[in-house]
C-alpha positions in Angstrom: 11.2 -17.6 -19.5 10.4 -14.8 -22.0 13.5 -12.6 -22.4 15.9 -14.9 -20.7 18.2 -15.0 -23.7 18.2 -11.2 -23.7 19.2 -11.2 -20.0 22.0 -13.6 -20.7 23.3 -11.5 -23.6 23.2 -8.4 -21.4 25.1 -10.2 -18.6 27.8 -11.4 -21.0 28.8 -7.8 -21.6 30.2 -7.6 -18.1 33.5 -9.2 -19.1 36.2 -6.8 -18.0 37.1 -8.8 -14.9 36.4 -12.3 -13.6 33.8 -11.4 -10.9 31.9 -8.8 -12.9 29.2 -11.2 -14.3 28.5 -12.6 -10.8 28.1 -9.1 -9.5 25.8 -8.1 -12.3 23.7 -11.2 -11.8 23.4 -10.4 -8.1 22.3 -6.9 -9.0 19.7 -8.2 -11.5 18.4 -10.7 -9.0 17.5 -7.8 -6.7 15.6 -5.9 -9.3 11.9 -5.5 -8.4 9.4 -5.7 -11.2 5.9 -4.3 -10.8 3.4 -5.4 -13.5 0.1 -3.6 -14.3 -2.0 -5.8 -12.1 0.3 -5.3 -9.1 0.3 -1.5 -9.8 -3.5 -1.3 -9.8 -3.8 -3.6 -6.7 -1.4 -1.3 -4.7 -3.0 1.9 -5.9 -6.5 0.6 -5.1 -5.4 -0.2 -1.5 -3.8 3.2 -1.1 -6.8 5.2 -2.4 -9.1 3.2 -0.1 -6.9 4.3 2.7 -7.7 7.9 1.8 -11.4 7.1 1.6 -11.3 5.7 5.1 -10.3 9.1 6.4 -13.8 10.4 5.4 -14.9 13.2 3.1 -14.4 13.6 -0.6 -11.0 13.2 -2.2 -10.0 14.9 -5.5 -7.7 12.5 -7.5 -5.0 13.9 -9.8 -2.5 12.0 -11.8 1.1 13.2 -11.7 2.7 13.9 -15.0 5.5 15.9 -16.5 4.5 19.5 -16.8 5.6 21.8 -19.7 8.4 24.2 -18.9 7.7 27.9 -18.5 9.8 31.0 -19.0 10.3 31.3 -15.2 11.3 28.7 -12.7 7.8 27.8 -11.7 5.5 25.3 -13.4 2.2 26.4 -15.0 -0.6 26.7 -12.4 -3.1 23.8 -12.2 -6.0 26.2 -12.5 -6.4 29.6 -14.0 -7.2 32.5 -11.7 -9.7 35.2 -12.2 -10.5 38.5 -10.4 -13.9 38.5 -8.7 -15.4 41.6 -7.0 -16.4 41.0 -3.3 -20.0 42.0 -2.6 -19.9 45.3 -0.7 -16.2 46.0 -1.3 -14.4 47.9 -3.9 -11.4 45.6 -4.2 -11.2 42.4 -6.2 -10.1 39.0 -5.0 -8.4 36.3 -7.0 -9.9 32.8 -7.1 -9.3 29.6 -9.0 -11.8 28.8 -11.7 -12.3 26.4 -14.5 -10.9 23.0 -15.4 -7.6 21.5 -14.2 -4.8 20.9 -16.6 -5.2 17.9 -18.9 -4.5 14.6 -17.2 -2.6 13.3 -20.3 -0.7 15.6 -22.5 2.4 15.0 -24.5 5.1 17.6 -24.3 6.2 16.6 -27.8 4.0 17.3 -30.8 6.1 16.0 -33.7 5.9 12.5 -32.2 3.7 12.4 -29.2 4.5 10.2 -26.2 2.4 9.0 -23.2 4.1 7.9 -20.0 2.8 6.1 -16.9 0.2 8.8 -16.5 -1.9 7.2 -19.3 -2.2 3.8 -17.4 -2.7 5.4 -14.0 -5.2 7.9 -15.4 -7.4 5.2 -16.9 -7.4 3.1 -13.7 -8.1 6.1 -11.5 -10.9 7.3 -13.7 -12.5 3.8 -13.4 -12.0 3.8 -9.7 -13.6 7.2 -9.3 -16.6 6.1 -11.3 -17.1 3.2 -8.9 -17.0 5.5 -5.9 -18.7 8.7 -7.1 -19.7 9.9 -3.7 -16.2 9.7 -2.3 -13.8 10.3 -5.2 -13.6 12.9 -8.0 -11.2 12.6 -10.9 -9.4 15.7 -11.9 -12.3 18.0 -10.9 -12.6 21.6 -11.7 -12.0 24.3 -9.0 -15.8 24.9 -9.0 -16.4 21.2 -8.3 -14.0 21.2 -5.4 -15.8 24.1 -3.8 -19.3 22.7 -4.5 -18.7 19.2 -3.1 -16.2 20.4 -0.4 -13.4 18.1 -1.2 -11.2 17.5 1.8 -8.1 16.1 0.1 -6.2 16.8 -3.1 -4.5 13.5 -3.9 -1.7 13.3 -6.4 -1.1 9.7 -7.6 2.1 8.5 -9.1 3.9 5.2 -9.6 7.4 6.2 -8.5 9.3 9.0 -6.8 13.0 9.0 -7.7 14.7 12.3 -7.2 11.4 14.0 -6.3 11.8 16.8 -8.8 8.9 15.9 -11.1 6.3 15.3 -8.3 7.5 18.6 -6.6 6.7 20.5 -9.8 3.3 18.9 -9.8 2.7 20.0 -6.2 4.0 23.5 -7.0 1.5 23.8 -9.9 -1.2 23.5 -7.2 0.6 25.7 -4.7 0.7 28.6 -7.3 -3.1 28.8 -7.1 -4.0 31.2 -4.3 -7.3 29.5 -3.6 -5.5 26.2 -2.9 -3.0 27.9 -0.6 -5.9 29.4 1.3 -7.7 26.1 1.6 -4.6 24.3 2.9 -3.6 27.0 5.3 -7.2 27.1 6.7 -7.1 23.3 7.0 -10.1 22.9 4.8 -8.0 20.8 2.3 -5.0 18.5 2.8 -2.5 17.7 0.1 -1.6 14.0 -0.2 0.8 12.1 -2.4 0.2 8.4 -3.2 3.0 6.4 -4.7 3.8 2.8 -5.2 7.5 3.2 -4.4 10.0 5.9 -3.7 13.5 6.6 -2.6 14.4 8.1 0.7 16.0 11.1 -1.0 12.9 11.8 -3.2 10.4 11.3 -0.4 12.3 13.7 1.9 12.3 16.3 -0.8 8.5 15.8 -1.3 7.8 16.2 2.4 9.8 19.4 2.5 7.5 21.0 -0.2 5.7 24.2 1.1 2.4 22.4 0.9 3.6 19.8 3.4 1.8 16.9 1.8 1.1 13.6 3.5 2.8 10.7 1.8 1.2 7.2 1.4 4.0 4.9 0.3 3.7 1.2 -0.3 7.3 0.1 -0.8 10.7 1.8 -0.2 12.5 1.7 -3.5 15.4 -0.8 -3.6 18.6 0.8 -4.7 22.2 -0.3 -5.0 22.8 1.4 -1.6 20.1 -0.4 0.4 19.8 -3.8 -1.3 23.1 -5.4 -0.5 25.7 -5.8 2.3 28.3 -3.1 2.5 30.8 -5.1 0.5 28.3 -6.1 -2.2 27.0 -2.5 -2.5 30.6 -1.3 -3.1 31.1 -3.9 -5.8 27.8 -3.1 -7.5 28.6 0.6 -7.3 32.0 0.0 -8.8 30.5 -2.1 -11.6 27.9 0.5 -12.5 30.5 3.3 -12.5 32.9 1.4 -14.7 30.5 0.0 -17.3 28.2 3.0 -17.2 31.0 5.6 -17.5 29.8 6.4 -21.1 26.8 8.2 -19.5 26.9 11.5 -17.6 24.9 9.8 -14.8 26.1 6.2 -14.4 23.7 5.6 -11.5 20.8 7.2 -13.2 19.2 10.6 -12.9 20.0 12.2 -9.5 22.5 9.4 -8.8 19.7 7.4 -7.3 20.7 3.9 -8.5 17.1 2.6 -8.4 16.5 -1.2 -8.8 12.9 -1.1 -9.8 11.0 -1.4 -13.1 7.4 -1.3 -14.1 5.6 -3.0 -16.9 5.0 0.3 -18.7 8.6 1.6 -18.4 11.8 1.7 -16.4 12.4 4.9 -14.4 15.3 7.2 -15.5 16.8 6.8 -12.0 18.1 3.3 -12.8 21.8 2.8 -13.4 22.8 3.6 -17.0 23.8 0.0 -17.7 20.1 -0.9 -17.5 18.6 1.7 -19.7 21.2 3.7 -21.7 22.8 2.7 -24.9 26.4 3.4 -26.0 26.8 3.4 -29.8 30.6 3.8 -29.6 32.5 1.5 -31.9 35.2 0.9 -29.4 33.1 0.0 -26.3 29.4 -0.3 -27.4 26.7 -1.1 -24.8 23.4 -2.7 -25.3 21.0 -1.9 -22.4 18.6 -4.4 -20.9 15.8 -1.9 -21.2 16.3 0.0 -24.5 14.4 3.3 -24.5 13.4 2.2 -21.0 11.1 -0.5 -22.4 10.7 -3.5 -20.1 9.4 -6.2 -22.4 12.3 -8.4 -21.4 10.7 -8.8 -17.9 7.1 -9.4 -19.1 5.9 -12.7 -17.7 3.3 -13.5 -20.3 1.9 -17.0 -19.6 4.8 -18.3 -17.5 3.6 -21.2 -15.4 3.6 -20.3 -11.7 5.4 -23.6 -11.0 8.3 -22.4 -13.0 8.5 -19.1 -11.0 8.4 -21.0 -7.7 11.0 -23.6 -8.7 13.3 -20.7 -9.8 12.7 -18.9 -6.5 13.4 -22.0 -4.3 16.6 -22.4 -6.4 17.7 -18.8 -5.7 17.2 -19.5 -2.0 19.3 -22.7 -2.4 16.3 -24.6 -1.1 15.5 -26.5 -4.3 15.5 -29.7 -2.3 12.1 -28.8 -0.9 10.5 -28.9 -4.4 11.7 -32.5 -4.8 9.9 -33.8 -1.7 6.7 -35.9 -2.2 5.1 -33.7 0.5 5.7 -30.6 -1.6 4.3 -32.2 -4.7 1.2 -33.4 -2.8 0.1 -30.0 -1.5 -2.0 -27.5 -3.3 -0.7 -24.2 -4.9 -1.9 -22.0 -2.1 0.1 -24.0 0.4 3.2 -24.0 -1.9 3.1 -20.2 -2.2 2.8 -19.8 1.6 5.7 -22.2 2.1 7.8 -20.2 -0.4 7.1 -17.0 1.6 8.2 -18.8 4.8 11.3 -20.1 3.1 12.2 -16.6 1.8 11.9 -15.1 5.3 13.8 -18.1 6.7 16.7 -17.0 4.4 16.5 -13.4 5.5 14.3 -11.8 2.8 11.8 -10.1 5.0 11.1 -7.0 3.0 8.2 -7.0 0.5 10.4 -5.7 -2.3 12.9 -8.5 -1.7 10.1 -11.1 -1.9 8.7 -9.5 -5.1 12.2 -9.6 -6.7 12.7 -13.2 -5.6 9.3 -14.6 -6.8 8.4 -12.5 -9.8 4.8 -13.1 -8.8 2.1 -10.4 -8.7 1.8 -8.2 -5.5 -1.8 -9.5 -5.0 -0.6 -13.1 -5.1 2.3 -12.4 -2.8 0.0 -10.6 -0.3 -2.3 -13.5 -0.2 0.6 -15.9 0.4 2.0 -13.7 3.2 -1.4 -13.7 4.9 -1.7 -17.5 4.6 1.8 -17.9 6.1 0.8 -15.8 9.0 -2.5 -17.6 9.5 -0.5 -20.9 9.6 1.7 -19.3 12.3 4.9 -19.8 10.2 5.7 -16.1 10.2 4.8 -13.1 12.4 3.0 -9.9 11.5 6.5 -8.3 11.2 7.7 -11.0 8.8 9.8 -12.9 11.2 9.9 -16.6 11.6 8.0 -18.3 14.3 9.3 -21.4 16.1 6.9 -23.6 14.2 7.8 -22.0 10.9 11.5 -22.3 11.5 11.1 -26.0 12.5 9.1 -26.7 9.4 11.5 -25.2 6.9 14.6 -26.6 8.5 13.0 -30.1 8.7 12.1 -29.9 5.0 15.6 -28.8 4.1 17.1 -31.8 6.0 14.7 -34.4 4.5 16.1 -36.5 1.6 14.3 -36.0 -1.7 13.4 -39.7 -1.9 11.9 -39.8 1.5 8.1 -40.2 1.5 6.6 -37.8 4.0 3.0 -38.4 4.9 0.6 -35.6 5.0 -3.0 -35.2 5.9 -5.5 -35.7 3.0 -6.0 -32.5 1.1 -9.8 -32.4 1.3 -9.9 -29.2 3.2 -7.5 -26.2 3.5 -6.0 -26.2 7.0 -2.6 -25.4 8.4 -2.3 -28.8 9.9 -1.9 -30.3 6.4 1.7 -29.1 6.3 3.8 -29.5 9.4 7.4 -30.4 10.3 8.0 -34.2 10.0 8.3 -35.8 13.5 
């Protein structure tokens, strides 16, 4: 697997005590990786959820905004004074284009973050649905076409500070405050993943946005048992003590990474470098780059074999029955096996399989259609019987199966 050597070198740095490498490996195995295809798949589904509500949605991409002299971010639209017909006084209204969707805050060496990837995809999606979506429209376009939602799209909400600044840039505009208070427009935040702390902060924003979330962010606080969590916390604190935030920005301790970058809310041992001569540290994601996790052209069979091994169910992959069934059935069986072993959350399945979200979603649907798991990702009686029977069968045993001419659930069932 690409980057496997780098992972091993990183793990070998945890050498202060006997159990540290095992704890670090456990932490790494719970890391969720979202590639570009999965990111786009999830965002498409979430934007279509907005479209189902009816009306036109104005799509904006969250990005880091420049700092101002005050504590407030720059307004999303400029405001101009307009004389009201028949009145002496003026009123203030939003006018002109929104702030640029992609703009580097550094000019000597410009940088583009996740907003570049998301902006390109959202622009393409809006072109495909011109009557329902507008991409970064001007204030005049919002009025003309009577947009009913201002949707701010982001990949991840960690501490919630950055997305709140984006919401505040809208909230500074009096026209937008008027539209929201009159219930003509609703603020909505769309994100792939977010922490409880960050999401709570977003929901407390004065604009009271609705939040469409796909996955709760796995952290060192919610991904392990109490004892394991304490061990991982101690590990990150000891080995990440060279950084002022050993658990990442906001002390979030996030265990998620994207193909374009790793968030700054991850523990320092993942993304921060220590150049000290006495106790140097090489991060797994230098400069928050995640190439070490890129899958490239890894065969899906390798991913599945590895996943069954992590579940301690590698015996299933040695059965003749397993080798005789097609890929779609194998993936559905892997989902059932993961849930059989207690990995019910989507983020846990992603971390286990390293497959794309679209592929996993298809496999989950198949496992439900086969009546192996329920709609709440719990094992059915038939699914439990199937997995336990396959675990008990010796690898050399030849298990007969129905011919694979058609794709039906009856082709894979517990041996009798």
